C-alpha positions as CSV (number, residue, x, y, z in Angstrom):
1,M,128.3,124.1,108.8
2,A,124.8,124.5,107.4
3,R,126.1,123.4,104.0
4,E,127.7,120.2,105.5
5,R,124.5,119.4,107.3
6,R,122.5,119.8,104.0
7,C,125.0,117.5,102.2
8,L,124.6,115.0,104.9
9,V,120.8,115.1,104.7
10,L,121.0,114.6,100.9
11,L,123.4,111.7,101.3
12,L,121.1,110.0,103.8
13,C,118.1,110.5,101.5
14,A,120.0,109.0,98.6
15,L,121.0,106.0,100.7
16,S,117.4,105.5,101.9
17,F,116.1,105.7,98.4
18,G,118.6,103.0,97.3
19,A,117.4,100.7,100.0
20,L,113.7,100.9,99.1
21,A,112.0,98.0,97.3
22,A,111.3,98.4,93.6
23,D,107.7,97.0,93.3
24,I,107.2,96.6,89.6
25,A,103.9,95.6,88.0
26,L,103.8,94.9,84.3
27,V,100.4,96.0,83.1
28,G,100.9,96.2,79.3
29,L,103.1,95.4,76.4
30,L,103.6,97.7,73.4
31,P,105.9,97.5,70.3
32,G,109.3,98.0,71.8
33,K,108.0,99.2,75.1
34,A,106.5,98.0,78.4
35,L,103.7,99.7,80.4
36,V,104.6,99.5,84.1
37,V,103.6,100.7,87.5
38,I,106.6,101.2,89.9
39,D,106.1,101.5,93.7
40,D,102.4,102.2,93.3
41,G,103.1,105.3,91.2
42,K,101.5,106.3,88.0
43,R,101.6,104.1,84.9
44,Q,104.6,104.8,82.7
45,T,106.1,103.4,79.5
46,I,109.7,102.2,79.2
47,A,111.4,101.6,75.9
48,V,113.8,98.7,75.6
49,G,117.2,99.8,76.8
50,A,115.8,102.8,78.7
51,T,115.9,103.3,82.5
52,T,113.2,104.9,84.7
53,P,113.9,107.6,87.4
54,E,113.5,104.8,89.9
55,G,116.5,103.0,88.4
56,V,114.6,100.2,86.6
57,K,115.9,99.3,83.2
58,L,114.0,97.4,80.5
59,L,116.3,94.8,79.0
60,A,114.0,92.9,76.6
61,L,110.4,92.0,75.8
62,E,109.3,88.4,75.7
63,S,106.1,86.6,74.9
64,G,103.8,87.4,77.8
65,G,106.4,89.3,79.8
66,A,109.4,91.5,80.0
67,V,112.9,91.3,81.5
68,F,114.1,94.2,83.7
69,E,117.3,95.0,85.4
70,I,116.8,96.0,89.0
71,A,119.7,96.7,91.4
72,G,122.1,95.1,88.9
73,K,120.1,91.9,88.6
74,S,118.0,90.6,85.7
75,R,114.4,89.8,86.6
76,R,111.5,88.5,84.4
77,V,108.0,89.8,85.1
78,A,104.9,88.2,83.5
79,L,102.2,90.3,82.1
80,G,99.7,91.2,84.9
81,Q,102.1,90.4,87.7
82,S,104.6,92.2,89.8
83,I,107.8,91.5,91.7
84,V,109.4,93.1,94.7
85,S,113.2,93.4,94.5
86,A,115.2,94.9,97.4
87,P,118.1,94.1,99.6
88,G,116.8,91.9,102.4
89,A,113.2,91.9,101.1
90,E,111.5,89.6,103.5
91,R,108.2,88.6,102.0
92,P,107.6,87.8,98.3
93,A,104.6,89.5,96.7
94,T,102.8,89.7,93.4
95,T,100.3,92.1,91.9
96,M,97.6,90.9,89.4
97,I,95.5,93.0,87.1
98,A,91.8,92.0,86.5
99,D,90.6,91.4,83.0
100,S,87.6,93.1,81.4
101,R,85.3,90.7,83.3
102,G,86.9,91.5,86.6
103,H,88.6,88.1,86.8
104,F,92.2,87.6,87.8
105,V,93.6,85.1,85.3
106,V,97.4,84.8,85.5
107,P,100.2,82.5,84.5
108,G,102.0,80.4,87.1
109,S,103.2,76.9,87.5
110,I,102.6,73.7,89.4
111,N,105.6,71.4,90.0
112,G,107.5,73.5,87.6
113,V,105.0,73.1,84.7
114,P,103.3,76.2,83.3
115,M,99.7,76.6,84.2
116,R,96.9,79.2,83.8
117,F,95.4,80.2,87.1
118,L,92.0,81.8,87.9
119,V,91.9,83.3,91.4
120,D,88.9,81.8,93.2
121,T,88.3,82.7,96.8
122,G,85.2,80.4,96.8
123,A,87.3,77.3,96.1
124,T,88.6,75.4,99.2
125,F,91.6,74.0,97.3
126,I,93.6,74.6,94.2
127,S,91.6,72.6,91.7
128,L,92.9,71.3,88.4
129,G,91.6,69.1,85.7
130,A,92.9,65.7,84.7
131,A,95.0,66.8,81.7
132,D,96.8,69.5,83.8
133,A,97.4,67.0,86.5
134,R,99.1,64.6,84.1
135,R,101.2,67.4,82.7
136,A,102.3,68.3,86.3
137,R,103.2,64.6,86.9
138,I,100.6,64.2,89.7
139,D,99.8,60.6,90.5
140,V,96.2,60.7,91.5
141,A,96.4,57.0,92.5
142,K,98.3,58.2,95.6
143,G,95.5,60.7,96.4
144,T,92.4,60.4,98.5
145,P,89.1,59.9,96.5
146,G,86.4,62.5,97.3
147,T,83.5,64.5,96.0
148,S,83.4,68.2,95.2
149,M,80.2,70.2,94.7
150,T,80.2,72.4,91.6
151,A,77.6,74.5,89.7
152,N,76.8,71.4,87.7
153,G,76.4,69.1,90.8
154,P,78.8,66.7,92.6
155,V,81.9,65.6,90.7
156,R,84.5,63.0,91.6
157,V,87.9,64.3,92.7
158,W,91.2,63.1,94.2
159,L,92.8,65.1,97.1
160,V,96.5,65.4,96.6
161,R,99.5,67.6,97.8
162,L,101.4,69.6,95.3
163,E,105.2,69.8,95.5
164,S,105.3,73.4,94.5
165,V,103.0,76.2,93.3
166,K,104.6,79.3,91.8
167,L,102.8,82.6,91.1
168,G,105.0,85.6,90.2
169,G,107.7,85.8,92.8
170,I,105.8,83.6,95.3
171,T,106.6,79.9,95.6
172,L,104.7,77.6,98.0
173,R,105.5,74.0,98.7
174,D,103.4,71.1,99.9
175,V,100.0,72.7,99.0
176,D,96.7,70.9,99.2
177,A,94.8,70.5,95.9
178,S,92.0,68.6,94.3
179,V,92.2,66.9,90.8
180,H,89.0,66.5,88.9
181,E,88.3,63.5,86.7
182,Q,87.4,65.8,83.8
183,D,89.6,68.5,82.1
184,M,89.2,72.1,83.2
185,P,89.9,75.3,81.1
186,V,92.0,76.8,83.9
187,V,93.4,75.9,87.3
188,L,91.4,77.4,90.2
189,L,93.7,79.1,92.6
190,G,91.7,78.4,95.8
191,M,92.1,79.0,99.5
192,S,94.7,76.3,100.2
193,F,97.0,78.8,98.4
194,L,95.3,82.1,99.3
195,N,95.0,81.4,103.0
196,R,98.8,81.8,103.1
197,M,98.7,85.3,101.7
198,E,97.8,88.8,102.7
199,I,95.3,90.0,100.1
200,H,95.0,93.7,99.2
201,R,92.4,94.7,96.6
202,D,92.7,98.2,95.0
203,G,90.3,98.8,92.1
204,S,91.3,96.5,89.3
205,S,94.5,95.3,91.0
206,M,95.0,92.6,93.7
207,T,98.3,92.2,95.6
208,L,99.2,88.9,97.3
209,T,101.9,89.0,99.9
210,Q,103.2,85.7,101.3
211,R,102.6,85.3,105.0
212,Y,104.3,81.9,105.5
């Protein structure tokens, strides 16, 4: 009887483990290997074709990211970001790793067009330059003219709404943004995006979890 109970406990533990989310952060790329953090554990390296004890398999390395197999599905993770993959996972999340200056500069997209974001909690809106706006097919003529205060003084902007903004596994739609009349080196990921997130900072990492 005791043996049957022990077997039942082990079976329940195995089922519980299989239902847990696999939270995978890609923190580095090496020749033929990826440096990852899984479920907030220690950093570990995975060789292409290998599988971790958590059941995550590295399928391939790509420019700026890696492709993993999680629960039988192929998922791409960009460098410095994370994904959460689990049956019935309710809220998308992504983890970012700060650069040597403490800035969170991460790849994403606006209206399906790749962009380079800089997380900026001091910016009211997502802010992008004129060239990035053209690439994302944003018609500033349909926007509302305005003025934004910057470190160099007031600048002319147009207030618009973005069809979609994607960062890691998070995609938001109908997001307020401002387009500057000059080009900008990066897109500022401001509070019009961040207000819809739960933000958790832990040392050099920041995790965003979508609230709505």
